[in-house]
All heavy atoms as TSV, in Angstrom:
chain	resi	resn	atom	element	x	y	z
A	1	MET	N	N	11.495	2.505	-19.811
A	1	MET	CA	C	10.395	1.951	-19.051
A	1	MET	C	C	10.075	0.567	-19.577
A	1	MET	O	O	10.163	0.319	-20.757
A	1	MET	CB	C	9.158	2.820	-19.195
A	1	MET	CG	C	9.194	4.076	-18.415
A	1	MET	SD	S	7.669	5.023	-18.484
A	1	MET	CE	C	6.541	4.069	-19.386
A	2	VAL	N	N	9.650	-0.281	-18.692
A	2	VAL	CA	C	9.292	-1.635	-19.094
A	2	VAL	C	C	7.801	-1.907	-18.907
A	2	VAL	O	O	7.348	-3.020	-19.105
A	2	VAL	CB	C	10.143	-2.680	-18.338
A	2	VAL	CG1	C	11.600	-2.567	-18.741
A	2	VAL	CG2	C	10.003	-2.539	-16.840
A	3	THR	N	N	7.046	-0.899	-18.557
A	3	THR	CA	C	5.605	-1.026	-18.424
A	3	THR	C	C	4.949	-0.141	-19.487
A	3	THR	O	O	5.608	0.720	-20.071
A	3	THR	CB	C	5.165	-0.633	-16.989
A	3	THR	OG1	O	3.792	-0.917	-16.811
A	3	THR	CG2	C	5.443	0.821	-16.684
A	4	ASP	N	N	3.670	-0.336	-19.771
A	4	ASP	CA	C	2.998	0.422	-20.833
A	4	ASP	C	C	2.929	1.916	-20.547
A	4	ASP	O	O	3.132	2.735	-21.426
A	4	ASP	CB	C	1.600	-0.124	-21.082
A	4	ASP	CG	C	1.630	-1.486	-21.754
A	4	ASP	OD1	O	2.628	-1.788	-22.450
A	4	ASP	OD2	O	0.677	-2.256	-21.578
A	5	SER	N	N	2.607	2.288	-19.311
A	5	SER	CA	C	2.592	3.696	-18.929
A	5	SER	C	C	2.894	3.795	-17.437
A	5	SER	O	O	2.772	2.818	-16.697
A	5	SER	CB	C	1.238	4.344	-19.240
A	5	SER	OG	O	0.215	3.773	-18.455
A	6	LEU	N	N	3.305	4.989	-17.031
A	6	LEU	CA	C	3.789	5.171	-15.674
A	6	LEU	C	C	3.630	6.627	-15.286
A	6	LEU	O	O	3.838	7.517	-16.111
A	6	LEU	CB	C	5.271	4.783	-15.644
A	6	LEU	CG	C	5.980	4.680	-14.320
A	6	LEU	CD1	C	5.392	3.537	-13.499
A	6	LEU	CD2	C	7.456	4.412	-14.562
A	7	TRP	N	N	3.261	6.881	-14.047
A	7	TRP	CA	C	3.152	8.246	-13.555
A	7	TRP	C	C	4.528	8.834	-13.283
A	7	TRP	O	O	5.445	8.136	-12.868
A	7	TRP	CB	C	2.361	8.300	-12.247
A	7	TRP	CG	C	0.893	8.247	-12.438
A	7	TRP	CD1	C	0.076	7.169	-12.221
A	7	TRP	CD2	C	0.049	9.294	-12.888
A	7	TRP	NE1	N	-1.220	7.491	-12.529
A	7	TRP	CE2	C	-1.263	8.806	-12.932
A	7	TRP	CE3	C	0.277	10.618	-13.276
A	7	TRP	CZ2	C	-2.342	9.575	-13.333
A	7	TRP	CZ3	C	-0.801	11.379	-13.668
A	7	TRP	CH2	C	-2.093	10.862	-13.702
A	8	THR	N	N	4.646	10.140	-13.505
A	8	THR	CA	C	5.763	10.921	-12.988
A	8	THR	C	C	5.183	11.788	-11.880
A	8	THR	O	O	3.954	11.905	-11.751
A	8	THR	CB	C	6.401	11.814	-14.066
A	8	THR	OG1	O	5.401	12.680	-14.601
A	8	THR	CG2	C	7.023	10.969	-15.169
A	9	TYR	N	N	6.047	12.404	-11.100
A	9	TYR	CA	C	5.606	13.163	-9.923
A	9	TYR	C	C	6.280	14.531	-9.901
A	9	TYR	O	O	7.433	14.670	-10.295
A	9	TYR	CB	C	5.938	12.384	-8.645
A	9	TYR	CG	C	5.287	11.020	-8.648
A	9	TYR	CD1	C	5.916	9.937	-9.240
A	9	TYR	CD2	C	4.024	10.831	-8.111
A	9	TYR	CE1	C	5.308	8.693	-9.295
A	9	TYR	CE2	C	3.401	9.593	-8.158
A	9	TYR	CZ	C	4.050	8.525	-8.758
A	9	TYR	OH	O	3.440	7.302	-8.815
A	10	ASN	N	N	5.548	15.542	-9.431
A	10	ASN	CA	C	6.056	16.907	-9.337
A	10	ASN	C	C	7.107	17.065	-8.238
A	10	ASN	O	O	7.951	17.950	-8.306
A	10	ASN	CB	C	4.917	17.894	-9.061
A	10	ASN	CG	C	3.975	17.996	-10.231
A	10	ASN	OD1	O	4.390	18.293	-11.342
A	10	ASN	ND2	N	2.700	17.739	-9.997
A	11	SER	N	N	7.015	16.232	-7.224
A	11	SER	CA	C	7.919	16.286	-6.083
A	11	SER	C	C	8.135	14.857	-5.596
A	11	SER	O	O	7.438	13.948	-6.034
A	11	SER	CB	C	7.314	17.147	-4.969
A	11	SER	OG	O	6.144	16.525	-4.455
A	12	PRO	N	N	9.062	14.637	-4.680
A	12	PRO	CA	C	9.267	13.276	-4.170
A	12	PRO	C	C	8.159	12.886	-3.185
A	12	PRO	O	O	8.358	12.741	-1.987
A	12	PRO	CB	C	10.650	13.331	-3.524
A	12	PRO	CG	C	10.882	14.754	-3.208
A	12	PRO	CD	C	10.090	15.544	-4.204
A	13	ASP	N	N	6.948	12.778	-3.718
A	13	ASP	CA	C	5.745	12.464	-2.943
A	13	ASP	C	C	4.839	11.626	-3.849
A	13	ASP	O	O	4.442	12.086	-4.921
A	13	ASP	CB	C	5.063	13.775	-2.543
A	13	ASP	CG	C	3.758	13.589	-1.799
A	13	ASP	OD1	O	3.158	12.491	-1.845
A	13	ASP	OD2	O	3.296	14.562	-1.181
A	14	TRP	N	N	4.529	10.412	-3.435
A	14	TRP	CA	C	3.732	9.499	-4.263
A	14	TRP	C	C	2.339	10.044	-4.579
A	14	TRP	O	O	1.698	9.588	-5.531
A	14	TRP	CB	C	3.604	8.129	-3.594
A	14	TRP	CG	C	4.922	7.449	-3.408
A	14	TRP	CD1	C	5.542	7.178	-2.230
A	14	TRP	CD2	C	5.788	6.960	-4.430
A	14	TRP	NE1	N	6.752	6.559	-2.459
A	14	TRP	CE2	C	6.930	6.398	-3.799
A	14	TRP	CE3	C	5.726	6.930	-5.821
A	14	TRP	CZ2	C	7.981	5.832	-4.509
A	14	TRP	CZ3	C	6.776	6.362	-6.529
A	14	TRP	CH2	C	7.883	5.817	-5.880
A	15	ASP	N	N	1.852	11.019	-3.820
A	15	ASP	CA	C	0.526	11.592	-4.061
A	15	ASP	C	C	0.563	12.818	-4.970
A	15	ASP	O	O	-0.484	13.360	-5.317
A	15	ASP	CB	C	-0.134	11.969	-2.730
A	15	ASP	CG	C	-0.427	10.747	-1.877
A	15	ASP	OD1	O	-0.804	9.695	-2.440
A	15	ASP	OD2	O	-0.263	10.826	-0.642
A	16	ASP	N	N	1.737	13.293	-5.347
A	16	ASP	CA	C	1.893	14.509	-6.142
A	16	ASP	C	C	2.106	14.170	-7.622
A	16	ASP	O	O	3.112	14.524	-8.232
A	16	ASP	CB	C	3.071	15.327	-5.592
A	16	ASP	CG	C	3.121	16.736	-6.153
A	16	ASP	OD1	O	2.143	17.172	-6.801
A	16	ASP	OD2	O	4.160	17.400	-5.960
A	17	ARG	N	N	1.127	13.489	-8.217
A	17	ARG	CA	C	1.229	13.028	-9.605
A	17	ARG	C	C	1.301	14.188	-10.589
A	17	ARG	O	O	0.635	15.193	-10.433
A	17	ARG	CB	C	0.039	12.159	-9.956
A	17	ARG	CG	C	0.059	10.825	-9.259
A	17	ARG	CD	C	-1.131	10.013	-9.674
A	17	ARG	NE	N	-1.055	8.669	-9.102
A	17	ARG	CZ	C	-2.029	7.805	-9.158
A	17	ARG	NH1	N	-3.175	8.122	-9.767
A	17	ARG	NH2	N	-1.892	6.608	-8.620
A	18	ALA	N	N	2.102	13.991	-11.639
A	18	ALA	CA	C	2.258	15.008	-12.685
A	18	ALA	C	C	1.608	14.503	-13.969
A	18	ALA	O	O	0.423	14.720	-14.186
A	18	ALA	CB	C	3.736	15.326	-12.898
A	19	VAL	N	N	2.356	13.820	-14.806
A	19	VAL	CA	C	1.856	13.318	-16.088
A	19	VAL	C	C	2.283	11.860	-16.247
A	19	VAL	O	O	3.211	11.405	-15.589
A	19	VAL	CB	C	2.393	14.151	-17.278
A	19	VAL	CG1	C	1.899	15.574	-17.210
A	19	VAL	CG2	C	3.912	14.108	-17.335
A	20	THR	N	N	1.612	11.152	-17.151
A	20	THR	CA	C	2.035	9.783	-17.436
A	20	THR	C	C	3.015	9.786	-18.604
A	20	THR	O	O	2.973	10.666	-19.458
A	20	THR	CB	C	0.842	8.861	-17.770
A	20	THR	OG1	O	0.125	9.404	-18.874
A	20	THR	CG2	C	-0.076	8.705	-16.581
A	21	VAL	N	N	3.889	8.808	-18.592
A	21	VAL	CA	C	4.841	8.610	-19.679
A	21	VAL	C	C	4.606	7.220	-20.240
A	21	VAL	O	O	4.031	6.356	-19.576
A	21	VAL	CB	C	6.292	8.808	-19.197
A	21	VAL	CG1	C	6.546	10.265	-18.867
A	21	VAL	CG2	C	6.615	7.936	-18.002
A	22	LYS	N	N	5.040	7.004	-21.466
A	22	LYS	CA	C	4.757	5.753	-22.183
A	22	LYS	C	C	5.989	4.862	-22.291
A	22	LYS	O	O	7.129	5.323	-22.226
A	22	LYS	CB	C	4.263	6.073	-23.595
A	22	LYS	CG	C	3.057	6.984	-23.638
A	22	LYS	CD	C	1.805	6.241	-23.382
A	22	LYS	CE	C	0.612	7.138	-23.631
A	22	LYS	NZ	N	-0.366	7.113	-22.635
A	23	ARG	N	N	5.739	3.587	-22.510
A	23	ARG	CA	C	6.805	2.586	-22.720
A	23	ARG	C	C	7.756	3.080	-23.811
A	23	ARG	O	O	7.331	3.645	-24.812
A	23	ARG	CB	C	6.205	1.260	-23.155
A	23	ARG	CG	C	7.263	0.187	-23.426
A	23	ARG	CD	C	6.674	-1.060	-24.031
A	23	ARG	NE	N	5.738	-1.711	-23.136
A	23	ARG	CZ	C	6.039	-2.720	-22.309
A	23	ARG	NH1	N	7.263	-3.203	-22.284
A	23	ARG	NH2	N	5.117	-3.253	-21.540
A	24	GLY	N	N	9.042	2.880	-23.578
A	24	GLY	CA	C	10.052	3.245	-24.559
A	24	GLY	C	C	10.631	4.635	-24.378
A	24	GLY	O	O	11.650	4.957	-24.973
A	25	GLU	N	N	9.988	5.490	-23.572
A	25	GLU	CA	C	10.557	6.815	-23.337
A	25	GLU	C	C	11.826	6.672	-22.501
A	25	GLU	O	O	11.940	5.775	-21.667
A	25	GLU	CB	C	9.548	7.725	-22.636
A	25	GLU	CG	C	8.379	8.091	-23.531
A	25	GLU	CD	C	7.515	9.185	-22.942
A	25	GLU	OE1	O	8.049	10.245	-22.578
A	25	GLU	OE2	O	6.295	8.953	-22.837
A	26	VAL	N	N	12.763	7.571	-22.746
A	26	VAL	CA	C	14.056	7.531	-22.070
A	26	VAL	C	C	14.261	8.850	-21.346
A	26	VAL	O	O	13.959	9.908	-21.886
A	26	VAL	CB	C	15.194	7.305	-23.095
A	26	VAL	CG1	C	16.551	7.337	-22.416
A	26	VAL	CG2	C	14.980	5.991	-23.830
A	27	PHE	N	N	14.791	8.779	-20.136
A	27	PHE	CA	C	14.987	9.967	-19.306
A	27	PHE	C	C	16.407	9.998	-18.759
A	27	PHE	O	O	17.006	8.949	-18.532
A	27	PHE	CB	C	14.008	9.963	-18.127
A	27	PHE	CG	C	12.584	9.816	-18.562
A	27	PHE	CD1	C	11.984	8.567	-18.567
A	27	PHE	CD2	C	11.861	10.892	-19.001
A	27	PHE	CE1	C	10.683	8.405	-18.983
A	27	PHE	CE2	C	10.559	10.757	-19.432
A	27	PHE	CZ	C	9.964	9.505	-19.423
A	28	THR	N	N	16.913	11.183	-18.522
A	28	THR	CA	C	18.216	11.353	-17.903
A	28	THR	C	C	18.016	11.536	-16.402
A	28	THR	O	O	17.283	12.433	-15.972
A	28	THR	CB	C	18.934	12.595	-18.481
A	28	THR	OG1	O	19.076	12.410	-19.884
A	28	THR	CG2	C	20.299	12.791	-17.833
A	29	VAL	N	N	18.640	10.680	-15.619
A	29	VAL	CA	C	18.538	10.745	-14.152
A	29	VAL	C	C	19.561	11.752	-13.641
A	29	VAL	O	O	20.742	11.676	-13.977
A	29	VAL	CB	C	18.788	9.358	-13.524
A	29	VAL	CG1	C	18.871	9.449	-12.015
A	29	VAL	CG2	C	17.701	8.381	-13.952
A	30	VAL	N	N	19.088	12.719	-12.824
A	30	VAL	CA	C	19.992	13.714	-12.245
A	30	VAL	C	C	20.194	13.506	-10.747
A	30	VAL	O	O	21.109	14.063	-10.169
A	30	VAL	CB	C	19.522	15.166	-12.529
A	30	VAL	CG1	C	19.556	15.452	-14.018
A	30	VAL	CG2	C	18.155	15.434	-11.949
A	31	LYS	N	N	19.314	12.732	-10.131
A	31	LYS	CA	C	19.477	12.381	-8.717
A	31	LYS	C	C	19.259	10.885	-8.602
A	31	LYS	O	O	18.182	10.379	-8.898
A	31	LYS	CB	C	18.500	13.143	-7.827
A	31	LYS	CG	C	18.700	12.850	-6.349
A	31	LYS	CD	C	17.812	13.701	-5.463
A	31	LYS	CE	C	18.077	13.384	-4.001
A	31	LYS	NZ	N	17.168	14.109	-3.134
A	32	ASP	N	N	20.312	10.185	-8.168
A	32	ASP	CA	C	20.259	8.736	-8.068
A	32	ASP	C	C	19.165	8.288	-7.098
A	32	ASP	O	O	18.620	9.087	-6.335
A	32	ASP	CB	C	21.621	8.203	-7.635
A	32	ASP	CG	C	21.852	6.763	-8.061
A	32	ASP	OD1	O	21.027	6.214	-8.824
A	32	ASP	OD2	O	22.854	6.182	-7.618
A	33	LYS	N	N	18.882	7.024	-7.094
A	33	LYS	CA	C	17.801	6.418	-6.299
A	33	LYS	C	C	17.862	6.869	-4.841
A	33	LYS	O	O	18.916	6.861	-4.221
A	33	LYS	CB	C	17.918	4.906	-6.393
A	33	LYS	CG	C	16.827	4.165	-5.675
A	33	LYS	CD	C	16.806	2.716	-6.039
A	33	LYS	CE	C	17.883	1.931	-5.358
A	33	LYS	NZ	N	17.703	0.488	-5.556
A	34	PHE	N	N	16.701	7.294	-4.332
A	34	PHE	CA	C	16.599	7.688	-2.931
A	34	PHE	C	C	15.247	7.236	-2.387
A	34	PHE	O	O	14.294	7.044	-3.140
A	34	PHE	CB	C	16.794	9.207	-2.756
A	34	PHE	CG	C	15.781	10.050	-3.482
A	34	PHE	CD1	C	14.675	10.534	-2.819
A	34	PHE	CD2	C	15.939	10.340	-4.832
A	34	PHE	CE1	C	13.732	11.312	-3.487
A	34	PHE	CE2	C	15.004	11.120	-5.510
A	34	PHE	CZ	C	13.899	11.602	-4.825
A	35	ALA	N	N	15.182	7.057	-1.073
A	35	ALA	CA	C	13.982	6.529	-0.417
A	35	ALA	C	C	12.873	7.573	-0.362
A	35	ALA	O	O	13.114	8.743	-0.064
A	35	ALA	CB	C	14.315	6.057	0.986
A	36	VAL	N	N	11.649	7.104	-0.663
A	36	VAL	CA	C	10.434	7.915	-0.526
A	36	VAL	C	C	9.365	6.987	0.017
A	36	VAL	O	O	8.933	6.064	-0.679
A	36	VAL	CB	C	9.977	8.515	-1.876
A	36	VAL	CG1	C	8.678	9.290	-1.697
A	36	VAL	CG2	C	11.055	9.385	-2.484
A	37	GLY	N	N	8.966	7.194	1.258
A	37	GLY	CA	C	7.988	6.298	1.875
A	37	GLY	C	C	8.506	4.875	1.873
A	37	GLY	O	O	9.628	4.614	2.294
A	38	ASN	N	N	7.696	3.949	1.347
A	38	ASN	CA	C	8.083	2.536	1.285
A	38	ASN	C	C	8.763	2.159	-0.027
A	38	ASN	O	O	8.950	0.981	-0.306
A	38	ASN	CB	C	6.855	1.641	1.485
A	38	ASN	CG	C	6.295	1.749	2.879
A	38	ASN	OD1	O	7.043	1.952	3.838
A	38	ASN	ND2	N	4.990	1.626	3.012
A	39	GLY	N	N	9.092	3.143	-0.856
A	39	GLY	CA	C	9.716	2.864	-2.149
A	39	GLY	C	C	10.910	3.762	-2.399
A	39	GLY	O	O	11.449	4.379	-1.480
A	40	HIS	N	N	11.295	3.852	-3.671
A	40	HIS	CA	C	12.416	4.687	-4.082
A	40	HIS	C	C	12.061	5.429	-5.357
A	40	HIS	O	O	11.255	4.948	-6.159
A	40	HIS	CB	C	13.665	3.831	-4.336
A	40	HIS	CG	C	14.227	3.254	-3.092
A	40	HIS	ND1	N	13.772	2.073	-2.556
A	40	HIS	CD2	C	15.196	3.704	-2.270
A	40	HIS	CE1	C	14.448	1.825	-1.448
A	40	HIS	NE2	N	15.327	2.797	-1.257
A	41	MET	N	N	12.668	6.597	-5.547
A	41	MET	CA	C	12.470	7.412	-6.742
A	41	MET	C	C	13.807	7.853	-7.309
A	41	MET	O	O	14.829	7.814	-6.627
A	41	MET	CB	C	11.661	8.671	-6.421
A	41	MET	CG	C	10.207	8.476	-6.180
A	41	MET	SD	S	9.418	10.101	-5.962
A	41	MET	CE	C	7.708	9.615	-6.032
A	42	TYR	N	N	13.748	8.307	-8.580
A	42	TYR	CA	C	14.825	9.030	-9.232
A	42	TYR	C	C	14.281	10.414	-9.547
A	42	TYR	O	O	13.089	10.562	-9.844
A	42	TYR	CB	C	15.204	8.408	-10.574
A	42	TYR	CG	C	15.768	7.027	-10.527
A	42	TYR	CD1	C	15.068	5.956	-11.067
A	42	TYR	CD2	C	17.031	6.787	-9.986
A	42	TYR	CE1	C	15.598	4.683	-11.057
A	42	TYR	CE2	C	17.564	5.504	-9.975
A	42	TYR	CZ	C	16.850	4.461	-10.509
A	42	TYR	OH	O	17.378	3.199	-10.507
A	43	GLN	N	N	15.149	11.421	-9.548
A	43	GLN	CA	C	14.767	12.709	-10.110
A	43	GLN	C	C	15.313	12.717	-11.528
A	43	GLN	O	O	16.471	12.337	-11.763
A	43	GLN	CB	C	15.338	13.878	-9.335
A	43	GLN	CG	C	14.849	15.206	-9.895
A	43	GLN	CD	C	15.342	16.409	-9.111
A	43	GLN	OE1	O	16.274	16.325	-8.323
A	43	GLN	NE2	N	14.710	17.531	-9.327
A	44	ILE	N	N	14.473	13.127	-12.492
A	44	ILE	CA	C	14.899	13.153	-13.886
A	44	ILE	C	C	15.179	14.586	-14.323
A	44	ILE	O	O	14.803	15.542	-13.650
A	44	ILE	CB	C	13.877	12.443	-14.801
A	44	ILE	CG1	C	12.468	13.015	-14.640
A	44	ILE	CG2	C	13.877	10.943	-14.499
A	44	ILE	CD1	C	11.422	12.360	-15.541
A	45	LYS	N	N	15.858	14.737	-15.449
A	45	LYS	CA	C	16.350	16.034	-15.923
A	45	LYS	C	C	15.256	17.096	-16.028
A	45	LYS	O	O	15.509	18.265	-15.790
A	45	LYS	CB	C	17.051	15.854	-17.268
A	45	LYS	CG	C	17.791	17.065	-17.753
A	45	LYS	CD	C	18.562	16.756	-19.009
A	45	LYS	CE	C	19.361	17.963	-19.471
A	45	LYS	NZ	N	20.139	17.635	-20.671
A	46	SER	N	N	14.047	16.703	-16.343
A	46	SER	CA	C	12.934	17.655	-16.482
A	46	SER	C	C	12.547	18.285	-15.146
A	46	SER	O	O	11.786	19.248	-15.112
A	46	SER	CB	C	11.709	16.954	-17.059
A	46	SER	OG	O	11.210	16.006	-16.114
A	47	GLY	N	N	13.056	17.726	-14.038
A	47	GLY	CA	C	12.681	18.210	-12.706
A	47	GLY	C	C	11.625	17.333	-12.060
A	47	GLY	O	O	11.344	17.459	-10.877
A	48	LEU	N	N	11.023	16.449	-12.851
A	48	LEU	CA	C	10.027	15.528	-12.313
A	48	LEU	C	C	10.720	14.354	-11.632
A	48	LEU	O	O	11.931	14.188	-11.719
A	48	LEU	CB	C	9.121	15.028	-13.431
A	48	LEU	CG	C	8.252	16.087	-14.113
A	48	LEU	CD1	C	7.511	15.477	-15.297
A	48	LEU	CD2	C	7.276	16.709	-13.127
A	49	TYR	N	N	9.921	13.536	-10.984
A	49	TYR	CA	C	10.408	12.346	-10.288
A	49	TYR	C	C	9.697	11.126	-10.851
A	49	TYR	O	O	8.568	11.229	-11.339
A	49	TYR	CB	C	10.124	12.467	-8.781
A	49	TYR	CG	C	10.865	13.612	-8.160
A	49	TYR	CD1	C	10.393	14.914	-8.272
A	49	TYR	CD2	C	12.053	13.405	-7.479
A	49	TYR	CE1	C	11.091	15.975	-7.720
A	49	TYR	CE2	C	12.752	14.457	-6.918
A	49	TYR	CZ	C	12.266	15.740	-7.047
A	49	TYR	OH	O	12.968	16.780	-6.499
A	50	ILE	N	N	10.365	9.979	-10.789
A	50	ILE	CA	C	9.811	8.743	-11.317
A	50	ILE	C	C	10.217	7.596	-10.396
A	50	ILE	O	O	11.251	7.675	-9.721
A	50	ILE	CB	C	10.300	8.518	-12.772
A	50	ILE	CG1	C	9.451	7.494	-13.495
A	50	ILE	CG2	C	11.776	8.205	-12.821
A	50	ILE	CD1	C	9.656	7.484	-15.007
A	51	THR	N	N	9.401	6.560	-10.351
A	51	THR	CA	C	9.726	5.423	-9.500
A	51	THR	C	C	11.082	4.819	-9.880
A	51	THR	O	O	11.474	4.856	-11.046
A	51	THR	CB	C	8.644	4.325	-9.571
A	51	THR	OG1	O	9.003	3.264	-8.678
A	51	THR	CG2	C	8.499	3.759	-10.972
A	52	ALA	N	N	11.760	4.248	-8.908
A	52	ALA	CA	C	13.012	3.531	-9.156
A	52	ALA	C	C	12.787	2.025	-9.090
A	52	ALA	O	O	13.739	1.255	-9.117
A	52	ALA	CB	C	14.068	3.959	-8.139
A	53	ASN	N	N	11.541	1.595	-9.037
A	53	ASN	CA	C	11.214	0.174	-8.950
A	53	ASN	C	C	11.625	-0.534	-10.243
A	53	ASN	O	O	11.124	-0.211	-11.320
A	53	ASN	CB	C	9.714	0.013	-8.707
A	53	ASN	CG	C	9.298	-1.414	-8.476
A	53	ASN	OD1	O	9.854	-2.339	-9.046
A	53	ASN	ND2	N	8.295	-1.590	-7.642
A	54	PRO	N	N	12.540	-1.521	-10.153
A	54	PRO	CA	C	13.010	-2.195	-11.364
A	54	PRO	C	C	11.942	-3.009	-12.090
A	54	PRO	O	O	12.152	-3.445	-13.216
A	54	PRO	CB	C	14.150	-3.089	-10.862
A	54	PRO	CG	C	13.907	-3.252	-9.407
A	54	PRO	CD	C	13.184	-2.017	-8.946
A	55	SER	N	N	10.782	-3.196	-11.479
A	55	SER	CA	C	9.666	-3.845	-12.183
A	55	SER	C	C	9.055	-2.904	-13.221
A	55	SER	O	O	8.325	-3.349	-14.095
A	55	SER	CB	C	8.581	-4.258	-11.190
A	55	SER	OG	O	9.068	-5.222	-10.292
A	56	TYR	N	N	9.338	-1.603	-13.115
A	56	TYR	CA	C	8.739	-0.599	-13.997
A	56	TYR	C	C	9.744	0.159	-14.852
A	56	TYR	O	O	9.404	0.635	-15.922
A	56	TYR	CB	C	7.934	0.413	-13.183
A	56	TYR	CG	C	6.831	-0.229	-12.394
A	56	TYR	CD1	C	6.910	-0.356	-11.014
A	56	TYR	CD2	C	5.698	-0.738	-13.026
A	56	TYR	CE1	C	5.900	-0.961	-10.280
A	56	TYR	CE2	C	4.688	-1.354	-12.309
A	56	TYR	CZ	C	4.798	-1.459	-10.942
A	56	TYR	OH	O	3.804	-2.066	-10.224
A	57	VAL	N	N	10.968	0.333	-14.354
A	57	VAL	CA	C	11.978	1.098	-15.097
A	57	VAL	C	C	13.305	0.342	-15.120
A	57	VAL	O	O	13.586	-0.475	-14.234
A	57	VAL	CB	C	12.209	2.496	-14.494
A	57	VAL	CG1	C	10.963	3.349	-14.578
A	57	VAL	CG2	C	12.686	2.417	-13.057
A	58	ARG	N	N	14.100	0.618	-16.130
A	58	ARG	CA	C	15.456	0.061	-16.232
A	58	ARG	C	C	16.438	1.207	-16.307
A	58	ARG	O	O	16.173	2.190	-16.983
A	58	ARG	CB	C	15.582	-0.759	-17.517
A	58	ARG	CG	C	15.505	-2.203	-17.241
A	58	ARG	CD	C	15.880	-3.026	-18.468
A	58	ARG	NE	N	15.030	-4.202	-18.395
A	58	ARG	CZ	C	14.189	-4.587	-19.308
A	58	ARG	NH1	N	14.084	-3.937	-20.427
A	58	ARG	NH2	N	13.453	-5.642	-19.125
A	59	VAL	N	N	17.566	1.040	-15.660
A	59	VAL	CA	C	18.621	2.056	-15.699
A	59	VAL	C	C	19.733	1.555	-16.604
A	59	VAL	O	O	20.197	0.422	-16.465
A	59	VAL	CB	C	19.167	2.334	-14.285
A	59	VAL	CG1	C	20.332	3.290	-14.346
A	59	VAL	CG2	C	18.079	2.864	-13.384
A	60	TYR	N	N	20.118	2.400	-17.523
A	60	TYR	CA	C	21.237	2.106	-18.416
A	60	TYR	C	C	22.323	3.122	-18.145
A	60	TYR	O	O	22.049	4.305	-18.012
A	60	TYR	CB	C	20.803	2.217	-19.895
A	60	TYR	CG	C	19.754	1.219	-20.277
A	60	TYR	CD1	C	18.399	1.540	-20.261
A	60	TYR	CD2	C	20.116	-0.070	-20.657
A	60	TYR	CE1	C	17.433	0.615	-20.609
A	60	TYR	CE2	C	19.148	-1.008	-21.009
A	60	TYR	CZ	C	17.812	-0.650	-20.981
A	60	TYR	OH	O	16.872	-1.570	-21.333
A	61	THR	N	N	23.558	2.669	-18.080
A	61	THR	CA	C	24.686	3.572	-17.898
A	61	THR	C	C	25.613	3.457	-19.094
A	61	THR	O	O	25.651	2.422	-19.758
A	61	THR	CB	C	25.462	3.253	-16.603
A	61	THR	OG1	O	25.887	1.888	-16.665
A	61	THR	CG2	C	24.587	3.457	-15.384
A	62	LYS	N	N	26.328	4.515	-19.354
A	62	LYS	CA	C	27.260	4.532	-20.493
A	62	LYS	C	C	28.536	3.838	-20.127
A	62	LYS	O	O	28.981	3.796	-19.050
A	62	LYS	CB	C	27.565	5.955	-20.913
A	62	LYS	CG	C	26.387	6.613	-21.548
A	62	LYS	CD	C	26.780	7.999	-21.998
A	62	LYS	CE	C	25.631	8.665	-22.706
A	62	LYS	NZ	N	25.976	9.959	-23.206
């Protein structure tokens, strides 16, 4: 993450907030970027969803 904190979501719905995560946390993406409303999300290994907006998150590949 490149922002101080960020919401995660229980489902691919911007109104279904779960918990916040902090800068520096790293997540494993299990579902690549997909459209949700006017934005995009990733599904992460925990089953939660997170924004795919590059202003807030960075993707690293091996």
